[in-house]
C-alpha positions as CSV (number, residue, x, y, z in Angstrom):
1,X,-43.2,9.0,6.8
2,X,-43.1,4.8,7.2
3,X,-41.0,5.1,10.2
4,X,-42.9,7.5,11.2
5,X,-46.8,5.5,10.8
6,X,-44.6,2.7,12.7
7,X,-42.9,4.6,15.1
8,X,-45.8,4.7,17.6
9,X,-46.7,0.6,17.4
10,X,-43.3,-0.6,18.2
11,X,-40.5,0.5,20.6
12,X,-38.1,-2.2,18.5
13,X,-35.4,0.6,17.1
14,X,-35.0,1.7,14.0
15,X,-32.0,2.3,11.6
16,X,-31.8,4.8,9.3
17,X,-29.5,3.7,6.8
18,X,-29.4,7.1,4.5
19,X,-27.5,5.9,1.3
20,X,-27.5,9.2,-0.4
21,X,-25.4,12.3,-1.6
22,X,-26.3,14.7,1.2
23,X,-27.4,13.0,4.3
24,X,-27.3,15.9,6.8
25,X,-30.6,17.2,4.4
26,X,-32.2,14.4,5.7
27,X,-30.6,13.8,9.0
28,X,-33.0,15.7,11.5
29,X,-36.1,14.3,10.3
30,X,-35.1,10.7,10.0
31,X,-34.8,11.0,13.7
32,X,-37.8,13.0,14.4
33,X,-39.6,10.0,12.6
34,X,-38.4,7.6,15.2
35,X,-34.6,6.7,14.0
36,X,-32.9,5.2,17.0
37,X,-29.8,4.9,14.9
38,X,-28.4,7.0,11.6
39,X,-26.3,5.1,9.4
40,X,-24.7,7.4,6.4
41,X,-22.2,6.3,4.0
42,X,-18.2,7.7,4.9
43,X,-18.3,8.3,0.9
44,X,-21.2,10.4,0.7
45,X,-20.0,13.2,3.6
46,X,-18.0,15.9,2.8
47,X,-16.9,16.3,6.6
48,X,-17.7,12.9,8.0
49,X,-16.8,14.2,11.5
50,X,-19.4,16.9,11.5
51,X,-22.0,15.0,10.0
52,X,-21.2,11.8,12.7
53,X,-21.3,14.8,15.7
54,X,-24.8,16.4,14.3
55,X,-26.5,12.8,14.6
56,X,-24.9,11.9,18.1
57,X,-26.3,15.8,19.2
58,X,-29.9,14.7,17.9
59,X,-29.5,11.7,20.9
60,X,-29.4,8.5,17.9
61,X,-26.7,5.9,17.8
62,X,-24.3,7.2,15.3
63,X,-23.0,4.9,12.0
64,X,-20.7,4.5,9.1
65,X,-20.7,2.8,6.5
66,X,-18.1,1.4,3.4
67,X,-18.7,0.2,0.3
68,X,-16.4,-2.4,-0.6
69,X,-13.5,-0.7,-2.6
70,X,-13.4,2.1,0.2
71,X,-10.7,1.3,3.2
72,X,-10.7,1.0,6.6
73,X,-8.2,4.1,6.8
74,X,-10.8,6.1,5.4
75,X,-12.8,5.9,9.2
76,X,-9.8,5.6,11.2
77,X,-10.1,9.3,12.4
78,X,-13.7,8.9,13.1
79,X,-13.8,5.5,15.3
80,X,-14.0,7.8,18.4
81,X,-17.5,9.2,16.9
82,X,-19.6,5.7,15.8
83,X,-21.2,3.3,17.5
84,X,-20.9,0.9,14.8
85,X,-19.8,0.4,11.6
86,X,-21.7,-0.8,8.4
87,X,-19.9,-2.8,6.0
88,X,-21.4,-3.2,2.4
89,X,-20.4,-6.5,1.0
90,X,-21.8,-5.1,-2.7
91,X,-22.0,-2.1,-4.1
92,X,-25.0,0.2,-3.3
93,X,-27.9,0.5,-5.5
94,X,-30.2,-2.4,-5.6
95,X,-31.2,-5.8,-4.0
96,X,-30.3,-9.7,-5.0
97,X,-26.3,-8.7,-6.2
98,X,-23.7,-11.6,-5.1
99,X,-21.1,-11.4,-2.3
100,X,-18.1,-9.6,-2.8
101,X,-15.7,-11.9,-1.2
102,X,-13.1,-9.4,-0.6
103,X,-15.5,-8.3,1.9
104,X,-14.6,-11.1,4.4
105,X,-11.1,-9.9,4.8
106,X,-11.9,-6.5,5.0
107,X,-14.2,-8.3,8.0
108,X,-11.5,-9.6,9.7
109,X,-9.4,-6.6,9.6
110,X,-11.6,-4.4,10.5
111,X,-12.8,-6.4,13.8
112,X,-8.8,-7.3,14.3
113,X,-8.3,-3.0,14.6
114,X,-11.2,-2.7,16.9
115,X,-9.3,-5.7,19.2
116,X,-6.0,-4.0,19.1
117,X,-7.4,-0.8,19.9
118,X,-9.8,-2.1,22.3
119,X,-12.8,-0.3,21.2
120,X,-15.9,-1.9,21.1
121,X,-17.9,-0.4,18.5
122,X,-20.3,-3.3,16.8
123,X,-19.3,-4.4,13.3
124,X,-22.7,-5.2,11.0
125,X,-23.2,-6.6,7.8
126,X,-25.1,-5.8,4.6
127,X,-25.1,-6.7,1.0
128,X,-26.5,-10.8,0.1
129,X,-26.2,-12.2,4.0
130,X,-27.7,-15.6,3.5
131,X,-27.4,-18.5,5.8
132,X,-24.4,-19.8,3.4
133,X,-22.4,-17.2,4.6
134,X,-24.0,-15.9,8.1
135,X,-22.0,-18.1,10.0
136,X,-18.7,-17.2,9.0
137,X,-19.6,-12.9,8.9
138,X,-20.0,-13.8,12.7
139,X,-17.3,-16.0,12.9
140,X,-15.4,-13.4,11.6
141,X,-16.6,-10.4,13.5
142,X,-19.7,-9.1,12.7
143,X,-22.9,-8.8,14.9
144,X,-25.7,-7.3,13.5
145,X,-26.9,-9.0,9.7
146,X,-28.8,-7.0,7.3
147,X,-30.9,-9.4,5.5
148,X,-32.8,-7.8,2.8
149,X,-34.1,-9.8,0.1
150,X,-33.0,-13.0,1.2
151,X,-34.9,-13.4,4.1
152,X,-38.0,-13.4,2.0
153,X,-36.8,-16.6,0.1
154,X,-38.7,-18.4,2.9
155,X,-42.6,-19.6,3.3
156,X,-42.9,-17.5,6.4
157,X,-40.7,-14.7,8.5
158,X,-40.1,-16.5,11.4
159,X,-39.0,-20.1,9.9
160,X,-36.8,-17.7,7.9
161,X,-35.3,-15.9,10.7
162,X,-34.8,-19.3,12.3
163,X,-33.0,-20.6,9.4
164,X,-30.6,-16.9,9.7
165,X,-30.3,-17.6,13.4
166,X,-29.2,-21.1,13.8
167,X,-26.5,-20.9,10.2
168,X,-25.2,-17.9,13.0
169,X,-24.7,-20.2,15.4
170,X,-23.9,-23.2,14.1
171,X,-20.7,-21.1,13.8
172,X,-20.0,-19.5,17.0
173,X,-20.1,-22.9,19.0
């Protein structure tokens, strides 16, 4: 309902990350409400490729999310079906968790795999992405970041966004 109310007032893209056990039950409503991008957890889909194809058939960009302990190999055979991969650097469930350091190695491995296979798939990061680690995540290959509660630690959204942006770009120069 929130996305449906916001859709008429902005042209910005909406990304619906469906962290649910049966994403097929709500994909259609998410796109109807205005989601331009729909991401499902690989672990939650009985038939992952079918779910991804359904998202594409609705005209949305397709994403697949991996929990910290889920191997990259679990999505290797659906890479033709995705526009972006969302790496979770915390276990889904609640805000404020600590970044799981081994996910950085996973990010490097995924970026290398995509480079070697010459795939133009974006890598997104979600889970305790903060100014202290966003530069290293960008350098490792991530291009989009979910900041969550960390962004609200700043006096204003403008100041927070600028701090994140500077930290991300500092490592890329």
